[in-house]
C-alpha positions as CSV (number, residue, x, y, z in Angstrom):
1,X,105.6,117.7,106.4
2,X,103.0,118.3,109.1
3,X,102.3,115.9,111.8
4,X,98.7,115.3,110.8
5,X,99.9,114.4,107.1
6,X,102.8,111.9,108.7
7,X,100.3,110.0,110.5
8,X,97.9,110.1,107.5
9,X,101.3,108.7,105.6
10,X,102.3,105.8,107.7
11,X,98.6,104.6,108.1
12,X,98.2,104.8,104.6
13,X,101.7,102.6,104.3
14,X,100.3,100.5,107.2
15,X,97.1,99.3,105.1
16,X,99.0,99.3,101.9
17,X,101.2,96.7,103.5
18,X,97.7,94.9,104.7
19,X,97.1,94.9,101.2
20,X,100.2,93.7,100.2
21,X,99.8,90.6,102.7
22,X,96.5,89.8,101.7
23,X,97.4,89.7,98.2
24,X,100.3,87.5,98.6
25,X,97.9,85.3,101.1
26,X,95.5,85.1,97.7
27,X,98.3,83.8,95.7
28,X,100.0,81.1,97.9
29,X,95.9,79.6,98.8
30,X,94.9,79.4,95.3
31,X,97.9,78.0,93.7
32,X,97.7,75.6,96.7
33,X,94.3,75.0,95.9
34,X,95.1,73.9,92.9
35,X,97.6,71.8,93.9
36,X,95.8,69.9,96.1
37,X,92.4,69.8,94.0
38,X,94.6,68.0,90.6
39,X,95.4,65.5,94.2
40,X,91.8,65.5,94.8
41,X,92.0,67.1,97.8
42,X,90.5,70.8,97.7
43,X,90.9,73.2,100.3
44,X,87.4,74.3,101.7
45,X,86.1,77.7,101.5
46,X,89.3,78.5,98.9
47,X,86.4,80.9,96.7
48,X,85.2,82.6,99.7
49,X,88.2,83.4,101.3
50,X,89.6,84.8,98.1
51,X,86.9,87.1,98.0
52,X,87.3,88.5,101.2
53,X,90.8,89.3,100.7
54,X,90.3,90.8,97.5
55,X,87.8,93.3,99.4
56,X,91.0,94.2,101.7
57,X,93.1,94.5,99.2
58,X,91.0,96.8,97.0
59,X,89.7,98.7,100.2
60,X,93.1,99.3,101.8
61,X,95.2,99.4,98.9
62,X,93.5,103.2,98.0
63,X,94.3,105.7,100.1
64,X,98.3,104.5,99.1
65,X,97.5,104.4,95.6
66,X,95.6,108.1,95.7
67,X,99.2,109.9,97.7
68,X,101.7,108.1,95.5
69,X,99.1,109.7,92.3
70,X,98.5,105.9,91.1
71,X,95.7,106.2,90.0
72,X,94.6,107.0,85.8
73,X,95.0,111.0,85.6
74,X,93.7,112.9,82.8
75,X,95.7,115.4,81.7
76,X,95.0,116.6,78.5
77,X,92.2,119.0,79.4
78,X,94.0,120.4,82.4
79,X,97.5,120.9,80.4
80,X,95.6,123.8,78.1
81,X,94.3,125.7,81.1
82,X,96.2,128.3,83.0
83,X,97.6,127.8,86.7
84,X,94.9,129.0,88.3
85,X,92.2,127.3,86.2
86,X,94.0,124.2,86.9
87,X,94.5,124.2,90.5
88,X,90.4,125.2,90.8
89,X,89.8,122.1,88.4
90,X,92.0,119.9,90.8
91,X,90.2,121.1,93.7
92,X,86.8,120.6,92.0
93,X,87.3,116.9,90.9
94,X,89.0,116.3,94.7
95,X,85.9,117.8,96.5
96,X,83.9,115.1,94.1
97,X,86.2,112.5,94.9
98,X,85.8,113.3,98.8
99,X,81.6,113.6,98.3
100,X,81.9,110.0,96.8
101,X,84.0,108.1,99.2
102,X,82.6,109.8,102.4
103,X,79.2,108.3,100.7
104,X,80.7,104.9,99.8
105,X,82.6,104.6,103.5
106,X,79.1,105.6,104.9
107,X,77.3,103.1,103.0
108,X,79.8,100.2,104.0
109,X,79.5,101.2,107.4
110,X,76.1,100.7,106.8
111,X,76.4,97.3,105.2
112,X,78.9,96.5,108.2
113,X,76.3,97.3,110.5
114,X,73.4,95.0,108.9
115,X,75.9,92.6,108.7
116,X,76.6,92.4,112.2
117,X,73.2,92.7,113.5
118,X,72.1,90.1,111.3
119,X,75.3,87.5,112.2
120,X,76.1,87.6,108.2
121,X,78.5,85.0,107.5
122,X,79.7,83.1,104.3
123,X,78.8,79.5,103.9
124,X,81.6,77.5,103.8
125,X,83.5,78.6,106.7
126,X,81.6,80.6,108.5
127,X,83.5,83.4,108.6
128,X,81.7,86.9,109.2
129,X,81.5,90.2,106.7
130,X,81.1,92.7,109.2
131,X,84.9,93.1,109.6
132,X,85.8,93.4,105.7
133,X,83.1,95.8,105.4
134,X,84.2,98.4,108.7
135,X,87.6,97.5,107.5
136,X,87.0,99.1,103.8
137,X,84.4,102.3,105.5
138,X,87.9,103.1,107.3
139,X,89.8,103.4,104.3
140,X,87.1,104.7,102.4
141,X,86.7,107.8,104.9
142,X,90.7,107.8,105.2
143,X,90.7,108.2,101.3
144,X,88.3,111.1,102.2
145,X,91.7,113.2,104.3
146,X,94.4,111.7,101.4
147,X,92.1,114.3,99.1
148,X,91.8,117.3,101.7
149,X,95.4,116.5,101.8
150,X,95.5,116.5,98.1
151,X,93.8,120.2,98.0
152,X,95.7,121.4,100.7
153,X,99.2,120.7,98.5
154,X,97.3,121.9,95.6
155,X,96.7,125.9,96.7
156,X,100.1,125.5,98.7
157,X,102.9,127.9,96.8
158,X,105.3,124.8,96.1
159,X,102.7,123.0,94.6
160,X,104.2,122.3,91.0
């Protein structure tokens, strides 16, 4: 493996751990809120916090899922193609994904800037939105690098 690939793998793994921790916090917060709500003492802002954590879970897990090939992959058409055409089709889909995630990342940075400039916060616990938007934007741009790495692997001699 090359140094940039190792760095990308490390960053993706760290982000995935953050996503896992966020998911665990969501679970614990939800269960605790349900138990306390039954006793008449709900946790204020649970819905807002869980919503923000969900954005972290989804955004931060994307690069690692792609590196692990954990996404939905339709092979029925590719199985009928020769090796060269399969590589061309795989490259084409990765380029489309790069464009898609670049646009999403750019838009999330724009949304984060708007949230930051306006001081937008959650209604109950007053948590700012822009940190989450910027974090998801970085993850989307990191996903673009994952697809570039994937294209390099597709055209390397040791590719399946």
